[in-house]
N, CA, C and O atoms as a GROMACS GRO file, in nm:
protein
  276
    1MET      N    1  -0.182   1.160   0.168
    1MET     CA    2  -0.263   1.014   0.154
    1MET      C    3  -0.140   0.918   0.121
    1MET      O    4  -0.044   0.936   0.047
    2VAL      N    5  -0.182   0.796   0.210
    2VAL     CA    6  -0.080   0.680   0.187
    2VAL      C    7  -0.214   0.578   0.106
    2VAL      O    8  -0.333   0.561   0.132
    3GLN      N    9  -0.132   0.531   0.012
    3GLN     CA   10  -0.169   0.418  -0.079
    3GLN      C   11  -0.101   0.278  -0.015
    3GLN      O   12   0.009   0.259   0.038
    4GLY      N   13  -0.186   0.210  -0.037
    4GLY     CA   14  -0.115   0.073  -0.003
    4GLY      C   15  -0.172  -0.014  -0.125
    4GLY      O   16  -0.284  -0.022  -0.175
    5HIS      N   17  -0.042  -0.080  -0.152
    5HIS     CA   18  -0.061  -0.198  -0.273
    5HIS      C   19  -0.026  -0.341  -0.258
    5HIS      O   20   0.057  -0.377  -0.175
    6THR      N   21  -0.082  -0.420  -0.332
    6THR     CA   22  -0.046  -0.558  -0.331
    6THR      C   23   0.027  -0.613  -0.438
    6THR      O   24   0.060  -0.535  -0.527
    7ASP      N   25   0.064  -0.744  -0.448
    7ASP     CA   26   0.103  -0.784  -0.586
    7ASP      C   27  -0.040  -0.880  -0.647
    7ASP      O   28  -0.153  -0.888  -0.599
    8SER      N   29   0.020  -0.946  -0.770
    8SER     CA   30  -0.144  -1.020  -0.795
    8SER      C   31  -0.181  -1.150  -0.736
    8SER      O   32  -0.281  -1.206  -0.781
    9VAL      N   33  -0.112  -1.206  -0.641
    9VAL     CA   34  -0.120  -1.334  -0.563
    9VAL      C   35  -0.212  -1.318  -0.434
    9VAL      O   36  -0.198  -1.225  -0.355
   10GLY      N   37  -0.290  -1.400  -0.424
   10GLY     CA   38  -0.394  -1.372  -0.291
   10GLY      C   39  -0.531  -1.358  -0.314
   10GLY      O   40  -0.606  -1.400  -0.225
   11GLY      N   41  -0.589  -1.300  -0.432
   11GLY     CA   42  -0.714  -1.323  -0.442
   11GLY      C   43  -0.788  -1.201  -0.355
   11GLY      O   44  -0.742  -1.090  -0.329
   12VAL      N   45  -0.892  -1.247  -0.327
   12VAL     CA   46  -0.972  -1.166  -0.251
   12VAL      C   47  -0.934  -1.088  -0.128
   12VAL      O   48  -0.996  -0.991  -0.085
   13ASN      N   49  -0.835  -1.135  -0.082
   13ASN     CA   50  -0.755  -1.082   0.056
   13ASN      C   51  -0.664  -0.980   0.008
   13ASN      O   52  -0.587  -0.938   0.095
   14ASN      N   53  -0.652  -0.920  -0.127
   14ASN     CA   54  -0.562  -0.843  -0.160
   14ASN      C   55  -0.615  -0.689  -0.101
   14ASN      O   56  -0.544  -0.623  -0.025
   15GLN      N   57  -0.728  -0.651  -0.139
   15GLN     CA   58  -0.807  -0.552  -0.090
   15GLN      C   59  -0.788  -0.488   0.022
   15GLN      O   60  -0.770  -0.367   0.035
   16ALA      N   61  -0.793  -0.600   0.136
   16ALA     CA   62  -0.783  -0.593   0.261
   16ALA      C   63  -0.654  -0.572   0.324
   16ALA      O   64  -0.631  -0.507   0.425
   17LEU      N   65  -0.581  -0.633   0.255
   17LEU     CA   66  -0.442  -0.633   0.286
   17LEU      C   67  -0.352  -0.508   0.233
   17LEU      O   68  -0.256  -0.471   0.302
   18SER      N   69  -0.378  -0.454   0.131
   18SER     CA   70  -0.339  -0.301   0.079
   18SER      C   71  -0.383  -0.212   0.176
   18SER      O   72  -0.304  -0.133   0.228
   19LYS      N   73  -0.511  -0.216   0.208
   19LYS     CA   74  -0.588  -0.085   0.314
   19LYS      C   75  -0.501  -0.133   0.437
   19LYS      O   76  -0.452  -0.041   0.502
   20ALA      N   77  -0.473  -0.262   0.482
   20ALA     CA   78  -0.367  -0.268   0.620
   20ALA      C   79  -0.254  -0.221   0.602
   20ALA      O   80  -0.200  -0.160   0.694
   21ARG      N   81  -0.190  -0.236   0.480
   21ARG     CA   82  -0.045  -0.180   0.440
   21ARG      C   83  -0.049  -0.048   0.461
   21ARG      O   84   0.047   0.009   0.514
   22ALA      N   85  -0.148   0.012   0.425
   22ALA     CA   86  -0.152   0.158   0.402
   22ALA      C   87  -0.160   0.210   0.574
   22ALA      O   88  -0.072   0.275   0.630
   23LYS      N   89  -0.266   0.171   0.628
   23LYS     CA   90  -0.304   0.173   0.778
   23LYS      C   91  -0.170   0.165   0.870
   23LYS      O   92  -0.160   0.248   0.961
   24ALA      N   93  -0.053   0.053   0.847
   24ALA     CA   94   0.029   0.065   0.917
   24ALA      C   95   0.098   0.156   0.902
   24ALA      O   96   0.143   0.217   0.999
   25THR      N   97   0.124   0.189   0.780
   25THR     CA   98   0.198   0.314   0.736
   25THR      C   99   0.152   0.477   0.792
   25THR      O  100   0.231   0.566   0.822
   26LEU      N  101   0.021   0.485   0.794
   26LEU     CA  102  -0.019   0.582   0.859
   26LEU      C  103   0.006   0.592   1.034
   26LEU      O  104   0.020   0.693   1.103
   27ASP      N  105   0.006   0.454   1.074
   27ASP     CA  106   0.004   0.438   1.243
   27ASP      C  107   0.154   0.506   1.246
   27ASP      O  108   0.173   0.605   1.317
   28TYR      N  109   0.247   0.455   1.176
   28TYR     CA  110   0.386   0.496   1.154
   28TYR      C  111   0.388   0.653   1.175
   28TYR      O  112   0.414   0.718   1.275
   29LEU      N  113   0.354   0.690   1.053
   29LEU     CA  114   0.367   0.847   1.050
   29LEU      C  115   0.301   0.924   1.127
   29LEU      O  116   0.345   1.035   1.157
   30GLY      N  117   0.179   0.876   1.175
   30GLY     CA  118   0.099   0.951   1.269
   30GLY      C  119   0.186   0.982   1.414
   30GLY      O  120   0.165   1.065   1.502
   31LYS      N  121   0.279   0.891   1.398
   31LYS     CA  122   0.342   0.896   1.561
   31LYS      C  123   0.484   1.000   1.527
   31LYS      O  124   0.552   1.060   1.611
   32LYS      N  125   0.502   1.000   1.396
   32LYS     CA  126   0.606   1.084   1.379
   32LYS      C  127   0.583   1.218   1.335
   32LYS      O  128   0.668   1.307   1.336
   33LEU      N  129   0.434   1.232   1.288
   33LEU     CA  130   0.409   1.368   1.283
   33LEU      C  131   0.263   1.400   1.315
   33LEU      O  132   0.177   1.424   1.230
   34PRO      N  133   0.246   1.397   1.434
   34PRO     CA  134   0.107   1.423   1.496
   34PRO      C  135   0.059   1.554   1.460
   34PRO      O  136   0.129   1.653   1.439
   35GLY      N  137  -0.071   1.545   1.455
   35GLY     CA  138  -0.149   1.670   1.403
   35GLY      C  139  -0.161   1.659   1.249
   35GLY      O  140  -0.237   1.743   1.200
   36VAL      N  141  -0.101   1.574   1.161
   36VAL     CA  142  -0.109   1.571   1.048
   36VAL      C  143  -0.200   1.497   0.991
   36VAL      O  144  -0.186   1.375   1.003
   37ASP      N  145  -0.321   1.549   0.912
   37ASP     CA  146  -0.404   1.468   0.846
   37ASP      C  147  -0.382   1.422   0.743
   37ASP      O  148  -0.373   1.475   0.632
   38ILE      N  149  -0.369   1.281   0.785
   38ILE     CA  150  -0.337   1.170   0.665
   38ILE      C  151  -0.460   1.066   0.619
   38ILE      O  152  -0.518   0.996   0.702
   39SER      N  153  -0.487   1.064   0.501
   39SER     CA  154  -0.595   0.948   0.470
   39SER      C  155  -0.514   0.843   0.423
   39SER      O  156  -0.393   0.860   0.407
   40VAL      N  157  -0.582   0.705   0.393
   40VAL     CA  158  -0.581   0.600   0.348
   40VAL      C  159  -0.643   0.564   0.228
   40VAL      O  160  -0.755   0.604   0.196
   41ALA      N  161  -0.552   0.468   0.144
   41ALA     CA  162  -0.652   0.401   0.060
   41ALA      C  163  -0.600   0.283   0.012
   41ALA      O  164  -0.479   0.278  -0.009
   42GLY      N  165  -0.675   0.181  -0.010
   42GLY     CA  166  -0.612   0.041  -0.050
   42GLY      C  167  -0.605   0.027  -0.203
   42GLY      O  168  -0.693   0.107  -0.234
   43PHE      N  169  -0.563  -0.016  -0.305
   43PHE     CA  170  -0.561  -0.042  -0.421
   43PHE      C  171  -0.575  -0.185  -0.482
   43PHE      O  172  -0.624  -0.218  -0.590
   44GLY      N  173  -0.511  -0.274  -0.366
   44GLY     CA  174  -0.493  -0.418  -0.428
   44GLY      C  175  -0.364  -0.425  -0.514
   44GLY      O  176  -0.251  -0.383  -0.492
   45PRO      N  177  -0.417  -0.492  -0.621
   45PRO     CA  178  -0.332  -0.530  -0.744
   45PRO      C  179  -0.342  -0.434  -0.853
   45PRO      O  180  -0.258  -0.425  -0.943
   46LYS      N  181  -0.460  -0.356  -0.841
   46LYS     CA  182  -0.510  -0.316  -0.950
   46LYS      C  183  -0.379  -0.197  -1.004
   46LYS      O  184  -0.371  -0.186  -1.126
   47LYS      N  185  -0.312  -0.138  -0.947
   47LYS     CA  186  -0.209  -0.040  -0.991
   47LYS      C  187  -0.052  -0.092  -0.963
   47LYS      O  188   0.008  -0.066  -0.858
   48PRO      N  189   0.007  -0.172  -1.076
   48PRO     CA  190   0.126  -0.208  -1.018
   48PRO      C  191   0.241  -0.160  -1.093
   48PRO      O  192   0.257  -0.130  -1.211
   49ALA      N  193   0.325  -0.160  -0.976
   49ALA     CA  194   0.457  -0.086  -1.051
   49ALA      C  195   0.535  -0.162  -1.125
   49ALA      O  196   0.626  -0.123  -1.198
   50ALA      N  197   0.496  -0.285  -1.103
   50ALA     CA  198   0.610  -0.371  -1.195
   50ALA      C  199   0.503  -0.480  -1.224
   50ALA      O  200   0.385  -0.487  -1.190
   51ASP      N  201   0.607  -0.590  -1.325
   51ASP     CA  202   0.514  -0.722  -1.357
   51ASP      C  203   0.504  -0.790  -1.247
   51ASP      O  204   0.575  -0.775  -1.147
   52ASN      N  205   0.407  -0.876  -1.261
   52ASN     CA  206   0.362  -0.955  -1.146
   52ASN      C  207   0.412  -1.087  -1.182
   52ASN      O  208   0.375  -1.178  -1.109
   53LYS      N  209   0.503  -1.123  -1.302
   53LYS     CA  210   0.522  -1.259  -1.320
   53LYS      C  211   0.643  -1.318  -1.289
   53LYS      O  212   0.662  -1.438  -1.305
   54SER      N  213   0.731  -1.240  -1.243
   54SER     CA  214   0.838  -1.267  -1.173
   54SER      C  215   0.846  -1.209  -0.992
   54SER      O  216   0.806  -1.097  -0.963
   55ASP      N  217   0.895  -1.292  -0.902
   55ASP     CA  218   0.955  -1.250  -0.789
   55ASP      C  219   0.995  -1.131  -0.757
   55ASP      O  220   0.952  -1.081  -0.653
   56GLU      N  221   1.076  -1.069  -0.830
   56GLU     CA  222   1.125  -0.941  -0.811
   56GLU      C  223   0.992  -0.864  -0.818
   56GLU      O  224   0.940  -0.812  -0.719
   57GLY      N  225   0.935  -0.860  -0.959
   57GLY     CA  226   0.814  -0.765  -0.966
   57GLY      C  227   0.721  -0.784  -0.886
   57GLY      O  228   0.666  -0.682  -0.844
   58ARG      N  229   0.671  -0.923  -0.835
   58ARG     CA  230   0.543  -0.903  -0.738
   58ARG      C  231   0.616  -0.871  -0.565
   58ARG      O  232   0.536  -0.860  -0.473
   59ALA      N  233   0.764  -0.860  -0.534
   59ALA     CA  234   0.802  -0.778  -0.457
   59ALA      C  235   0.800  -0.639  -0.441
   59ALA      O  236   0.788  -0.580  -0.334
   60THR      N  237   0.816  -0.576  -0.579
   60THR     CA  238   0.803  -0.458  -0.605
   60THR      C  239   0.688  -0.396  -0.571
   60THR      O  240   0.697  -0.284  -0.521
   61ASN      N  241   0.558  -0.455  -0.592
   61ASN     CA  242   0.428  -0.455  -0.605
   61ASN      C  243   0.387  -0.448  -0.485
   61ASN      O  244   0.282  -0.384  -0.474
   62ARG      N  245   0.445  -0.505  -0.355
   62ARG     CA  246   0.387  -0.492  -0.189
   62ARG      C  247   0.465  -0.370  -0.169
   62ARG      O  248   0.587  -0.358  -0.171
   63ARG      N  249   0.364  -0.271  -0.147
   63ARG     CA  250   0.444  -0.154  -0.103
   63ARG      C  251   0.327  -0.057  -0.062
   63ARG      O  252   0.208  -0.078  -0.085
   64ALA      N  253   0.372   0.038  -0.005
   64ALA     CA  254   0.297   0.167   0.048
   64ALA      C  255   0.355   0.294  -0.021
   64ALA      O  256   0.476   0.313  -0.039
   65VAL      N  257   0.274   0.363  -0.050
   65VAL     CA  258   0.325   0.495  -0.129
   65VAL      C  259   0.256   0.615  -0.055
   65VAL      O  260   0.136   0.620  -0.028
   66VAL      N  261   0.346   0.706  -0.027
   66VAL     CA  262   0.295   0.851   0.063
   66VAL      C  263   0.312   0.955  -0.049
   66VAL      O  264   0.421   0.970  -0.106
   67LEU      N  265   0.208   1.023  -0.078
   67LEU     CA  266   0.170   1.116  -0.171
   67LEU      C  267   0.166   1.240  -0.085
   67LEU      O  268   0.083   1.243   0.006
   68ILE      N  269   0.256   1.357  -0.106
   68ILE     CA  270   0.246   1.477  -0.051
   68ILE      C  271   0.214   1.588  -0.141
   68ILE      O  272   0.262   1.609  -0.253
   69GLY      N  273   0.134   1.650  -0.083
   69GLY     CA  274   0.074   1.749  -0.154
   69GLY      C  275  -0.044   1.824  -0.108
   69GLY      O  276  -0.092   1.913  -0.179
   0.00000   0.00000   0.00000
């Protein structure tokens, strides 16, 4: 599974952006791993990896996570 995440800036577009980020990662992986079944999910700002109060924290939260297993 590929999970897309965003920072807390951007409001209502975050959900769509996080899903688009996950889909872009899926598209890349699909080219490298043909035939592998991969799903995507967009979480927007709901699961931050860092504090959204700093530029560094927001940058950390704009990410795609690949779960294997």
